[in-house]
C-alpha positions in Angstrom: 0.0 0.0 0.0 1.7 3.2 -1.1 1.7 6.3 1.1 2.1 9.9 0.0 5.7 9.6 1.3 6.5 6.4 -0.7 8.9 6.6 -3.6 7.6 6.1 -7.1 9.6 4.1 -9.7 11.2 7.2 -11.2 12.3 8.5 -7.8 13.6 5.1 -6.8 15.8 4.9 -10.0 17.5 8.1 -9.0 17.9 7.4 -5.3 18.9 3.7 -5.6 22.3 4.5 -7.1 23.0 6.9 -4.2 22.8 4.2 -1.5 25.8 2.3 -0.4 26.3 -1.2 -1.8 27.3 -3.8 0.7 28.2 -7.4 0.1 25.3 -9.5 1.4 26.0 -12.7 3.2 22.3 -13.7 2.9 19.4 -12.3 1.0 17.8 -9.3 2.8 14.3 -9.7 4.1 13.5 -6.1 3.3 14.6 -4.1 0.2 16.3 -0.7 0.6 13.3 0.8 -1.1 11.0 -0.5 1.6 13.4 0.7 4.3 13.6 4.2 2.7 9.8 4.3 2.4 9.7 3.6 6.2 12.2 6.4 6.9 10.3 8.8 4.6 7.0 7.9 6.3 8.4 8.7 9.7 10.1 11.9 8.7 7.0 13.2 6.8 4.4 12.2 9.5 6.6 12.8 12.6 5.3 9.7 14.3 7.2 7.6 16.7 9.4 5.0 15.1 7.4 2.2 16.8 4.2 3.6 15.2 5.2 2.8 11.6 2.4 1.0 9.7 2.7 -2.8 9.9 3.0 -3.1 6.1 6.4 -1.4 6.3 9.5 -3.1 7.6 9.8 -3.3 11.4 10.6 0.0 13.1 13.8 -1.4 14.6 15.1 -2.3 11.1 14.0 1.1 9.6 15.5 3.0 12.6 18.8 1.0 12.5 19.3 1.8 8.8 18.4 5.4 9.4 21.0 5.7 12.1 23.7 3.9 10.1 23.0 6.0 6.9 22.9 9.2 8.9 26.1 8.6 10.7 27.9 7.6 7.5 26.7 10.8 5.7 24.6 8.8 3.2 21.4 10.9 3.8 23.3 14.2 3.6 25.1 13.1 0.4 21.7 12.0 -1.0 20.2 15.4 -0.3 23.2 17.2 -1.8 23.1 15.1 -5.0 19.3 15.5 -5.4 19.5 19.2 -4.7 22.2 19.6 -7.4 20.1 17.6 -9.9 17.0 19.7 -9.3 19.1 22.9 -9.7 20.6 21.6 -12.9 17.2 20.6 -14.3 15.7 24.0 -13.5 18.7 25.8 -15.0 18.3 23.7 -18.2 14.6 24.5 -18.3 15.2 28.2 -17.8 17.7 28.1 -20.7 15.3 26.3 -22.9 17.3 23.1 -23.1 15.6 19.8 -22.9 16.5 17.7 -19.9 
């Protein structure tokens, strides 16, 4: 069930490449997209982590990834990259160039 904070396919294509790639010893139970949807849900709605909807990954999993990515600067780098992309797209649009 998608939420207003959920990533659509086009957004996911952009963000997916910005996330760190780690060698997996076993297949993950939750995808990075599902985990990000949980993070975005909490950030948008301001709920307690433990109040995430049950169709999202467990709050402990979502919060653990949030802490790891925040500490490693992944979220900041993601925002910087996305901000730069938006600025570039707007600049191209203003100059009449297709993007």
